[in-house]
N, C-alpha and C positions, 0 to 999 in steps of 0.2 A: 255330562260332567265338564267343568271348565278345564282348559289346558293347564297341565301341571308345569309350572315354570321352574320349580325347585323340587326335583324328585329325590327320593331317598330309597335305598335298598336295605330292607330290614336285616339282611344277612351280612351287612358290612358295617364296620365301625364308622363313627362320624367323620374321621379324618381319611377314610378310604373311599368316600363317595365320589361320584362323577363331579358334582359340585360340592365344594367344601365350604361350610359356613364359618362361623366365628364364635368365640366365647369372651370377647372383650369389646369395649367401645373405643373407636378411634376414627377420626375423619378420613384417614388415609387407607383404610381397608377397602380394597376395590369392590365395586358392585359386581355381584355374581351374574345377575341378569338385569335386563331393562324392560319396563312395561310403559304403557302410555296412559295418560289420563282417560278415564272411562273404561279401561280394561277390567275384565273379570278373570280371575286366575286362581289356581289351587297351589298351595305350598304344603309340602310334607314337612313334619316336624319330628325331630328326634326327642326321645325322653331326656330330661335335663341332665341326667347322669350318664347318658350314653350306654345304658344297659348294665350299670354296675350293681343295681339292686335286683334281687331275685325273688321269685315266687316260691318261698319256702318258709320254714318256721324258725329261722335264726335271724337275730338282729345284728350279727357281726358285720354284715355289709353296710348297714346304716352307721354303726360305730366307726367304721373305717372309710366312710364315704369320701371320695376324692374331691373336696370342695374347690381345689385349684383348677378343675376342669370345667366347671359350670360357668354359664348355661350353654347348652348346645343350641345355637341360634341359626335359623335358616335365613340367608341373606348375605350381604345387603342387597336389596332390590331397589334399583334406581328407577325413579319416575320421571319420564321425559318432560323437560320444561320446568320442573320444580326448582325454585331458586330460594336462597336465604331471604327470609321475610314473608314467604308464603305460608299458608296452612295446607297440610296434606290431609285430605279427607279420606278415611278408610272405613268401609262398610264390612262388617263380618256377616257374610251370607250363610255360611255353614261351618261347623267345626265338630270334630268327632274323633274317636279312636282310630287306630290304623285300619284303613279300609280292607274289607274282605279277609281279615286275619283275626279270627275270633279265638285263637289259641296259639300259644307260642311262648318263647322265653323272654320276650321283651314286654315291658309295661306298655299297655295299649293294645296288646293282643289278647283281649278278653279279660284283662285284669289290670289293676294299678295298685299303688301302695301309698301309705302315709307313714312318716317317720318322725320320731322325736330325736333330735340330734343331741349327742353327748355334749356337755359343757365344754370339754376340751376340743371339740370339733364342731364349732358353730353355735351350739346352744339353742335356745328357743325362748319364747315369751315367758315361760314359767320355769326357766332353767334352774333356779335355786331350789325349787321343789322337785324337779325331775332332772337330775344331773346326768343320768345314764342314757344310753341309746335304746330305743324301742321301735318296733315295726309292726304295722298292720297291713295285710294284703286284702284287697277288696276284689270281688268277682263281679263282672258286668253281665247283666242279662237285659238286653235292650238298653233302656235308660236307667235301670235300677242297679244300685250297688248294695252288696251284702258282704259279710266277712266271717270267716271261721274264727277269727280272733276277737270279734265283738258280737256275740250272739244277741238276738232279739231286736236288731236294728236293720231297717232297710229304708232307702230313700232314693228319690229321683235325682240324677245328676244334673247340675247346671254347668254344662261344659263351657270352658272359656280358656283363652290364652293367658297364662300368668304374666307373660312378658311380651311387649311389643313396643317399638319406638323407632325414632329416627337417629341418625348419627349426629354427634356433637360437632361443633366447630372446634378449631384448634384452641381458640380463646376460651370457649366453654369447658373443654376438657382440662385446660390448665387451671381453671377456676375450681373444678371438681377436685383435682389432685391437691391443690393448695389448701382448700378448706378442710378436706378430709384428713390431710396430713397434720394440720393444726389440731384437729380433734384427737387424733391418735396420740399426739405429743402430750396431751394432758394426763394420760395414763397409759404409757406405752406397753406395759406388761400385763394389761388387763386380760382375763380369760372369761368369756370369749372377748375378742378385741373390739374396740369401739368402731372401727371401720377397716376396710380391706384395701391396702395400697396396691399400686400396680405390681404385677407379679409375672415375670417372663416365663417361669416354669409352667408348662402345660398350656401355654397360650396357643390358641388356634385363630389364625388371622386370614382366612380365605386363601387367596392365591399368592399372598406375599411370600417372599423367600429372601435368603441372603442377608445383606447388611440392612436392607429396608425392613425386613422382618424383625431383626434385632432392635432397630431403633423404635419401631412401633410397639413391640412387646414391652419395652422399658417404660413407655409412656401411657399405654392403653389402660382405661379404667375397667375395673371389675364390674360384672353385671348384677351383683347381688341387690343393690338398693334401687328404688325408684329415683329418678332425677328429672331435670327440666325437659328431657327428651321423651318422657314416658318411662320406658324401661320396666323394671320388675315391680309393677304396681299391685299385682295379685288381687284384683278386684273381681269378686265372684259374679257380679252382675254384668260384666263385660263379655256378654255371651252372644249367641246367634241373634242377629237383628240389631246389634249395637252399631252406632256410628261414632267414630272418634276423630278429633281434629288435632293433629300434631304440629307443633312449630317446626319449621324447616330451617336448619342451620347450615347446610352444605348443599352444593349443586346436586340435584337428583334426589335429595332428601335421604336416600339410603335407608329404606325401611327394613327392619328385621323383626322376626317373630319366633317364639318358641315357648317352652315350659308349659305345655298344655295340661289342663286339669279336668278330670271327669267331674269333680265336685269340690267344694271348699266352703268352710264357714268364714264369716267376716273376720278378717285379721290373720288368717292362716296361722293360728297361734302356736302351733308346734314347730314353726319355721318350715319344715317339710310337711306342712299341715294339710295341704290339699291332697287329693288322690292323683298322684303324678302318673303321666302316661305320655306315649308318643301318639301321633295321629296326623290329621290333616286340617287345614283351614282354607276356606274359600273367601277371597277378598275382592272388593271393588275399590278402585282408587280414583280420586280426582284432586284437582289443585284449585285452591282459592288464592288468586294472585294478591299479594300484599295483605293477606289476611291477618298476619300477626299484629300489624299496626291498626288495621281497620277494627278488629275486635278486641284488641288489648290482650291477646293471647301470646305474650312474648315468652312465657315460660310455663311449663306444665300443661299437659293436654286437657281438653274438655271432651266429654263424651255423652251420648244419648244411650242409656241402657237398653238392652234388648227386651223383648216382651215374652220370653219363653220360660221364665223362672217357674219352678214348681210352686203350687199354691197350697198353703196349709191354713186351716181355719182356726186352729187354736195353738197358742204358744204358752209356755211357762217361762216367765221372765225373772232373771236374777239381777240384783243391783249390787254395785260396789261403790265405795267412796275412797277418797285419797288419804287413807290411814293404813299404815303398814301392819304386817302381821304381828309385830311386837308393840303396836300401839303408838307409834310415832305419827304425829300429825304432819301432813304435807300440804302445801298450798296449791289448790286447784290442779293437782297432778292427775290428768285424765288417763295417762298410761297406767298409773297405779290403780286408778278406779276400775279400769277394764280388767286388769289382772285380778283384782279382788272379786269382781263379778264372776269371772271365769272360775276362780277357786271355789266360790260358793256353789256354782253349778256342779262342779266336779264332786264336791263333798256331798251334795244332795243325791247325785246318781249312785254314789257308793252305798247309800242306804237301801238300794234295790239289789245289791249283790255285785255290782261292777267293781273292778279294781280302780284305783285312781287313774292308772294309765289308760285303761279302757275308756273311762269317762273323758279324759283329756283328748284321746283320739277322736271320739265322737264330736267334740266341739271343733276340732280342726277340720274334719272331713265333711260333716253333715252341713246342710245349708242353714246354719244358725244366723241370726241377725244381731250385729253389734251396734250399739248406739251411744252417742254422747248425749245423755239426757239432761244434764245440768252443768254449766261451766261458769256460772256467775255468782253462785252463793258461797261466798268465802266462809271458811277455808276449804270446804269440801266440794270437789267436782263429783258428779254422779254419772257412772256408765252402767249400761244394762246389756245383758245377753238374753236374747229371745230364742228359746229352744222349742222347735216345733214338736208337739206331743205326738203327731201322727207318724213319726218315723219309728216309734216303738211298737212292738206287737203285744204290749201289756200296758196297763194304766200307770201313768207316772205322776198324775196330779195327787196332791195330798188328800187323804180321806180319813174318816174315823176308824176304818179297819186297819190302817197302817200300810206301809209299803209292801208290795209284792216282792218276794225274793226270787230272783232268776238264777239259773245256773250259768256262771260266767264262762263255762267251757274251759278250753286250754289256756285262755288268757293271751296276753300280748308278749311276744318274744322280746327278751331283754338282753343287752350286752353291755358290759362295763370294761373300762380300761384296767 
């Protein structure tokens, strides 16, 4: 096993650890540890809500999820010799649930969860159709996930970090805050909000304290969206065997990682759509000097996907176009097209006995494939959702005999404000 450079104790909260990570982006958060180019090392990762979500049949914890605390990131990890303008090369050698802990109260100890967030607390991709909070608990058996809340489904997890990235420079941070504030100003009272501004409340900033903590907390960016530094990209194929190249904006690069997922569908469409868990990740790092200019990678990481994804032979694909539910035509709106494809898939699965919430959870957690299939044929873009038929233990393809009706079991726990 590689040396653990960022250890975590499962019995302690995120802020009580020997090394305290962070939940905001800022160049002045000090590096917790330093590694060298060529090093191989292990990082422990806390579940993104620091244990606030429980293995039970209530969705109250998702309804009341403390979004001001996320994400619990391990790092920053400084890489010796990395300078602004370089590319940081990161190999994911291994990634998985909390080692040697196959049962316990924390997600990653033999189980994980998927949530639909209430519109008043974050919302989701289909928040207009699903405004309340829901939760599904998934049990792990080796690489396979099953759930008492969604019967008839099992699939192999494609484990990956939802979030990894380098620290922004001061100028880049200022750019983020300026452009996101301008977006918020276009509709400041929107629910859910258009973006999340800096928030000192619940900020965790590594070893910072006193006046310096207060200054950084007032400036630091929230970790919810992906940005030029990588960040919360939620790419399901960013799995074991992947190699990623991050722009370096500050000395040492200051790499951070967290938000591990046991599985996820393309888009993580319920917002908390992956199977969330804590665990470990083994990394190898190196530096390409001057790589940002040499390769034109001045913003947004590029990566080589891993080669461990589950293989399914057959898919049932659903398409959607950029026409709203009430018949309004939109111009090449690919976001809307993907929403309509997902809604078509959800409606289809309800014909077999699933509730809409169960079907929505399947699309969020199972390894579905989402594609932009047409973006040039005005006025309609076309998006598609590929649902692997092999994840079901009953036939889901259309036939002359009609759909099999399954017992939906206890269903998905729901909680409303």
